[in-house]
N, C-alpha and C positions, 0 to 999 in steps of 0.2 A: 797518874798511877798506871792507867792502861798502857800509855806509851812506854813507860819503864818496863812493864812486863813484856811487851812485844819486842823491845830491843834485845832482850836476852834469849829470844827464840832463834830458830833456824832462819836461813835467808828467805824461805817461802813466806814466813810470817812478817819479816822486816818490811816487805813491800807494802804492808798495810799502814805503816806509819804515816806516809804522805796523806792517805785518806783521812786519818784521824786529825792531822794538822788542818786539813781543809775544813773539817767539821768544827774544830775550835774556832777557825776564822769566821765561820757562819755565826757562831754564838756571839763573838765580839761585835759583828755587824748588828746583830739584834740589839745588843746593849747600847751601841752607838746611836741606833735609831731611837731607842727609848729615851736617851739622855740629851738628844739634840733638840733645842727649842726652835720653833719656827721664827723667822725674822719678823719683828714687830715694828710698827711705825705709826704715823699719824692716821693712816687709813685703816687701822685695826677696827674690827667690828665683831658683833656677836657671831657672824658667820665664820670668821677666822677662829673664834673660840670653839665652835662646833667642829671644824676641821681638825683642830688640834686634839680635841677629845677623841675623835674617831681614829686619828693616827695613833694616839696613846693606847686605845683599846686594841687596835690591830697589833701593835708591838707587844702588848701583854699576851695576846693569843699566840703570837709567833714564839714568844719566849716559853710559854707553857708547852707548845708543841716540841720545842727544842729540848726541854727537860725530859719529855716523854721519850724522844728518840735517844737522848743520852742514856736513859735507863735501859732501853732496848739494846743499845750498843754494848753496854757493860755486860748484860746477860749473854749476848752473842759471843763476846770475847772470852768470857769466863767459860762458856761451853767449849770453845775451841781449845783453850789452854788446858782443860781437863781431859781432852781427847788426844793423848800422846801418840796413838797409832793411827792418826787420821789418814784415810785413804784418799786417792786423787779425787774421787767423787765428793767426799766430805769437805776437802779443802776447797773445791770449786763452789760447793754450796755455801761455804762460809764467805768466800769472796763475793758471790752473787748477793747474798743477804746484806753484807756490809755495804756494798755499792748501792743497793736499793735504799737502805736507811739513809745513807749520805745524800742520795739523790732527793729523797723526800725532804731532808733538812735543807738542801740547797734550793729546792722549789719554794720553801717557806721564806728563804732569805733573799727576797728581791727577784725571784724567778731567774736565777743564774742559769738554770738549765731549762730549755724550752720544753713544755709538756708534749708528750707524744714522741719524744726523741730520746729513748733510753741510751745511756752511755755504755752500759755493760752488757747489753743484750738480754735475752730472756734467761730464766733460770734453767738449769739442767733438768729439773723435775718437770717444768712446763714443756720443754721440747720432747722429752721422753713420753710424757703422757699424751701429747698431741699426736705423735707418731704411732703410739700404741693404739689409740682410738681408731686411727685410719687403718692400721694393719688388721685389727680385730674386726673391723667392718667387712673387710675382704674375706676374712676367715669365716665370719658368720654367713656371708653370702655363699661361699664354697660349700659349707655344711648344708645350708638350706636347699640349695639347688641340687646337690647330690641326693639328699634324702627324698625330696619330692620326685626327682626323676626315677628313683627306685620304686616309689609307690605307683608312678605312672606306668611303668613296665608291668607291674603286677596287675594294675587295673585293666590294661589292654586285654588280658586273658580272662579275668574274673568279673570285672565291673567296668566295661568300656564307657559307661555313661559318666564316669568320674574323670576321664582323660581331659575333656574340654575344660571343666572347672579348674582342674589342676594347672592346665596351661595358662588360664586367666590369672590364677593365683601367682604363678611364677612371673608373669608379665608385670603385674602390679608390684610384686616384691622387688623386681629389678628396678622399677621406677623409684621405689623407696630407697634402694641402695644408692642409686645415682644421686638422688636428692641429698642424702646424708653425706656422701663424699663431696658433693659440691659445697655444702655448708662447712665441712671440715677445711676444704681448700680456701674458702672465703675467710674463715677464721685466721688461717695462716697469713693470707694476703693483707688482712686489715688489722692485725694485732699490734702493729707499730714496730715490729722487729725485722721487717723484710730488708730494709737498707742495711741493718747490722749483718744479716745473713750474707748478703753479697759482699760486704766489706770484709767480713771475717774470712769468707772463703778465699777471696783474693789475697788477703794478708798471709794466711796459712800457706797457700800454694807458693806465694812469692818466697817465703822463708825457706820452705823445703827445697825449691829449685835453686836458691842461692847456696844452700848447704851442699847440694849435690855438685854444683859448679865448683865450689871450694874443694870438695873431696877429690874431684876429677882433675884438678889443676894445681898440684902441689908446687911449693916454691922450688923444689929441686927434684926433678924426676929421677935422677941417678941414685939418690939416697932414699927416696920415698918408699914406704912399705906398700906392697902391691898384692892384688888378688887376681890370679889368672883364671879366666873363664873361656873354655873352648866351645865354640858354636857348632858342636858336632853331635848333639843329641838326636838319636834316630827316631824322629817323629815329625808331625806336620808343622806348619808355620805357626799356628797359635801356640802349640806346645813349646816350640823353640823360643818364641817371645817370652813365655813364662819362665823358661830356663834362664834367659838373660836377666829377667827381673829378679829371680831368686839369687843369682850371682850378685846383683847390684845391692840387694838388701843385706847380703852377707858382707859386702864391702862397706856399706854404711855402718853396720853394727861393729865392725872391727877397725874402722877408720883406716881402711886401705884403699888406694886408688884402684879402680877396676880396669883391668886390661882385657880387652875382648879380642880373642884370636878367631878370625872368621874366614881366612883364606881357605878356599875349597868348600865353602858353604854349599850345601846341596841345592839351595834355592838360587844361589848366585855365586859362581865359583870365584869371582874377583873379590868377594867379601862384602861385609856390612857397609863399609865406608863409601861404596859406590851407589848405595840405595838410600842410606840415611847418613846424616852428618856424623863425623867421628864423635865418640863420647868424651873426648878430651881435646883441648886445644894445645896442650903442652906435653902430655905424657901418654904415649901410645906403645912403648916397647916394654918388654917383660924382663929386661936386663936387671940383674941384682947380684949382690955379694953372696947371698945364700938362697937356696931353693928347697922347698919341701911340699909334700902333699898335705891336705887338710888332715889334722888340725895344726901340725907343725908346732913351732914355738913363737912366743910373742916377739922375739927378736929376729925371727926368720924374715928376710926381706921380701921374698916372693913365695906366696902360697898358691897352690893349684887346687881348684875345687873339682870334686866329682859332681855327677848329676845328683839332684836332690834325693832320689830314691836310694842312693848309695852313701849318703852323708852319714858319717859316724865319727864322733858323737854328734847328736842332733841338738843344736842350741835352742833356747826357749824363744828366740826372736824370729824364728821362721813364721810365715803366715800360719795362723790368723792373728798374730800379735801386732800391736801398735806401740810406738814409743811413749814412755811414761810422761815425758815433758810436753808432748802434744795432746795426750789423751783427754785431759779435762776440756780443752777447747774443741777437740775433734768429736768427742762424744756428744757435746751440746749441738754442734753444727750438723752432724751427718747421721743418717739412720743406719749406716753400715760402715763404720770407720775403716775397716780393713780394705774395702773396695776402693775407698778414697785414697788410702795409702798406696796400694798397688798402682792406681791410676797416676799418681805423681811420678813414679819411676818410668812408666810408659810415656808420660808427657815429656820427660827429659830425653828418653831414648829415641822416640819416633819423630825426630826433626828431619824432614825430608831434604834431600839434596835439591838443587834447582831443577834437575831433570825429573825427579820423582814428583816434585810440587807441580810442575807443568802437566805431568800425566794425570794427577788428581784433578786439577782445574779443568782439563780437557774432558775428563770423564763426567764431571758434574754438568758441564755444558752439553755434552753429547746426549746424555740420558735425560736431560731436562729435570734434574733433581731440584725440587723446591718444597717448602713447607706449607701447610702441615703435612707430615708424612710419617708412616709407621714402617720401621725396618723389620723385615721378616727374613730369618735365616733358616733354611731347610737343609739339614745335613742328611745325605743319603749314602750311596756307594758303600765304602768300607766300614762305616759306623753301624749301619742298620743290621741287626741280628747278632752283633758282637758286643758293642759298647752301649747301644741304645736301641729302643723299640721303634717301630715304624709309626709315624704320625702323618695322617693324611692332611692335605692342604686345607680341608674344611675345618680341622681343629685350630690351625693357625688363624684362619680368617674369622672364626668365631670370636677369638680374642681381639682381633683387629676391629671387628664390628663393635664390640663392647667399649673399646677405647674411644672410638669416634662418637658413640652414643653418649659417653660421659663428657667428651669435649664439647659437644653441641649444647650441653646444659649452660655453658658460660660464653660461648662465642659461635659466630656463624662460620661454617666450613664451606668454602666455595666448591671444593672437590675433594672427595676422599681418595687419598693417594697411598700407595704402598710400594716400597722398594723391596724386591725379592732377590735375595742372594742364595745361591745353591750350588752344589757340585753336580746337579742333575738338570740339564737344560730343559727337560720336559716339564719341570715344575713351573717355570715361568710361563710357558704357553698354557699349561693347565689352569693357572690362576687367571690369566687373561680371558680364557674361554668361560670359566665358571663364574667369574665376577666382573661382568661387563660394566657394572655401575662404578667400578673402581678404575682409577688411572694407575695401571700397573707398570712400574719402572723396573727394568732388569736387563742384563746383557747375557743372552744365551751363549755367546762366544766365550765369555768369562767362565760360565758354568762348565762348558766343554773342557776348557783348559784346567779346571779344578779336578777333573777326573783323575783317578789314581795313575793311569798310564802316562799322563802328560803333566803331572802336578809339579815336578821339580824342574821347571824351565823358567826363563826370564819372563815370558809372556804370562805364565801362570802366576808368578810372583807379583807382577803388576796388577793382575786381576784380583788376587786375594787382598793386596794392600788397598786397592780401590774399594772392594766390598766392605772391608772392615771400617774404612774411613767413612763411607756413606751410612753404614749401620750405626756408627757412633754419632753421626750428625743427625740421625732421625730423632723425632720427638719421643718415640716409644719403641721398645724392642719386643718382638715375639719370636721365641726360638726355643731351643732345648739347651739347657746349661750343661748337658753332657758334652757339648761341643765347645772346644777351647776357643774357636773363632768367635762365637757369640759372647763368651765370657770376656775376651779381650775387648770387644766392642763396648761392652757394658762398663768395663773398667775405664776405658778412655773417656766414655761419656761423663764420668764423674768430674773430670776437670773442666767441664763446660757449664756446669750448674752448681749452685751452692750445695744442693743435695739431690742427686739423681738416683738415689737408692731404690725408689719406687717406680722407676720408668721401665719396667720389664714385665713380661709374663713368660715364665718357663713352663714348658709342657712336661718336663720330667724333673730334673734335679733342682735342688736349691743351689745357691752359689757356693762354690768351693774352689780351692787352689790345689792343684795337683801336688801331692807330697806334703800337704799341710799337717801341722800338729792337730791335736784333737779339737773338735768343735763342740763346745758345751753350751747348754742353756740352763738358766736358773728357774726353778719352779716358783711361780707367784701365787698360784691357787691350788688347793688340794684336789685330788681326783681318786675316786674309788672305781676300780675296773667294773664295767658293765658286761663284759664278756671275757672269754679266755684269751682274746687277742690283745687286750688292753693291760696296761701296767698301772701300779699304784704310784701316786705322787704326793709328796708332802712339801709345804713351803720351805724353801731353802735347799731342797735336793738339787743335785746337778744331774742333768740328763745329757749323755752323749748323743747328739742328734744324727740320724742316718739319712733323713730326708723328709720332705713334706709331700703328702699324697694329694694335696690340693682339694680335699673333700672335707676339710675341717679337722683332719687328724694328721699327725706326724708320727714318725717311727723313731725310736731311740732306745738307749739303755740307761736305766736308772743306776747311777754309780753307787748309790747307797744300798740298794737291794740286789743289784746285778740282773734285774728283770729286763728282758728285751721285748718290746711290743709297741702298741699304738697308744697315743695320748692326745687329748684335744689340744690343738696348736695354740689356742689363745691362753692356755694356762701357764705358759712359760715365757721368759724373756731371754734374749741373747746375752750371753756372758762375754763381755769384751775382755780379751786377754791383753794385759798391759805389762810391758817389760822395760827395764831401765836400759837405755841406749845412750850413746854419746850425744851431747847437746850442742856441739859445735859453737862454743862461746865466742869464737872469733868472728862468727857470722852474726851481726847485730840484727 
């Protein structure tokens, strides 16, 4: 009956039929065990009879367990059938639960599936809860440290005898925090799902890379629909990379081959293809029977894109949205799916030419870059005072110290290393002087070339490519997310781990993508304002987030009340924007 019901559903549900057939097979195995008599002969004994009785009892127990799972499966399917508007989250939950039930049944039927090796990975709820506990541990520490530091400053004036006890309190509290984070990390490492995380990460990445390869290599370039992107945005290197990624996302969403026009590029006049490999093997020209600017018509062969700030109309698939067909798997795998999604486009785009690859390898050897290492990016010159506030090197190194203190909870660190990238060469020397206990790696010559006056030269381009490469290879990033260079390094880092969403400390902004659509968070816990600076929250409210103050509070706008103000960061969850995009069915 269940199978007949499922066959009448949409394709999403039909994939469940094989699972149910497997379950039926298990039941048949139980019955065959129950009805198969052991071989008898002249050597039969009372001992044989005891064995037969024990086998019979085990078979009955297995059958009873199978009946129980049968009932649970029926309830599960009935719930799904009654939920006609099931969301991707709900569908994935159903698949997870069904897989778990079948796995339990399979375990009863002769141990077909080895214990401790889950086939379907963890549930979405488990992964979300695990990550939320870790995130909120950090938020609790941010709040605790900020509030105690405030009291310390007051005590220095009115009750100096409290300063030392408060220092001791913070020191012990920091130990508690490190211990708790270590336990959370061990939970992840020993929960039996780590192999699944690595396999799922590799599988998803491989699928996306093959889709992009298919998109960029149409069967007939002369008749293919194309999207023309000009690498002429008047901004720095990180910003220009994000411009190309935006163009690529638009191409993916409209199923058009991306054509990158880069001759005369301000960083390298000869163009992109002399620094990185061409983004297509077969289709690099923008010729076509018809041309138009965005949005054009569906049958227009060649569309030209403006920069993201001038895009009109703005489609829903701009960042921070992810594809609906990948969303259930991606939300389970990764703590910040949009960063993973952006990272996949950069992975495809930033394939170095032989000369560029040699430059990167020479740089690693020359600088003595090795792990463990923390990448620190300090943006100065034109950013400070305009787009970002000044942050002294002490702020960066405090975060570096905390990373190594945490790392040493679980492993021996032979030497604390830090790679410093900056557009101010004095930063590297300052770090070496102030922190002699660290091995400080950095190239002052690269920093000099990153200055505004010499930024758009071949030497400067090599320097920034090397800096971003080494930052992305670091175990952890400390930077300001107001800098696109650091955000690019963080995005690239996502293609190197199953989930690198927590491998950063930003001294200012949360992660964002320039020109993105709105970034909303869903309220999980209610909040009543304790001061005029705070806003009211009700479970289910959407809050347009403006930033995290890294003191236990974030700032945003409640879209229900239109109030703008502060709210406790732990009371909300990120709302993942999911949009329907092409699924490239010819890429298996």
